[in-house]
C-alpha positions in Angstrom: -103.2 11.2 37.0 -100.7 10.9 34.1 -99.3 7.7 35.5 -102.8 6.2 35.6 -103.3 7.1 31.9 -100.0 5.6 31.0 -100.7 2.4 32.9 -104.1 2.0 31.2 -102.5 2.7 27.8 -99.8 0.1 28.5 -102.4 -2.5 29.5 -104.4 -1.8 26.3 -101.3 -2.0 24.2 -100.4 -5.4 25.7 -103.9 -6.7 25.2 -103.9 -5.6 21.6 -100.5 -7.3 21.0 -101.8 -10.5 22.6 -104.9 -10.5 20.4 -103.0 -9.7 17.3 -100.4 -12.4 18.0 -103.2 -15.0 18.2 -105.0 -13.9 15.1 -105.1 -16.0 12.0 -104.1 -13.6 9.2 -105.8 -15.9 6.6 -109.3 -15.2 8.1 -109.1 -11.4 8.1 -111.8 -9.9 5.9 -110.0 -6.6 5.5 -106.2 -6.5 4.8 -103.8 -4.3 6.8 -103.0 -2.2 3.7 -106.7 -1.5 3.0 -107.2 -0.5 6.7 -104.2 1.9 6.6 -105.4 3.5 3.3 -108.9 4.0 4.8 -107.5 5.6 7.9 -105.3 7.9 5.8 -108.3 9.0 3.8 -110.3 9.7 6.9 -107.4 11.6 8.4 -107.1 13.8 5.3 -110.8 14.5 5.2 -111.1 15.3 8.9 -111.0 18.9 10.0 -107.8 19.9 11.9 -110.2 21.2 14.6 -110.9 17.7 15.6 -107.4 16.3 15.5 -105.1 16.1 18.5 -102.3 18.0 16.8 -100.6 21.3 17.4 -103.4 22.9 15.4 -106.4 21.5 17.3 -107.7 19.5 20.3 -106.0 20.0 23.6 -103.0 21.7 22.0 -105.1 24.9 21.5 -107.1 24.5 24.7 -104.4 23.8 27.2 -101.3 26.1 26.8 -98.5 25.7 29.3 -95.4 27.9 29.2 
């Protein structure tokens, strides 16, 4: 199961890289810096309960020793 997830993630990453490689940066409506700032703000506003960190998400639901 984990291998399937990794394979799907790898394919998605390769496709994203191919798309980004062929993009014309002069036609982007939103700059990279603006996007990162928006994501940072959303991350700060989001409750830890909904993040996949050591304090939320699967980390608190699935405990393996």
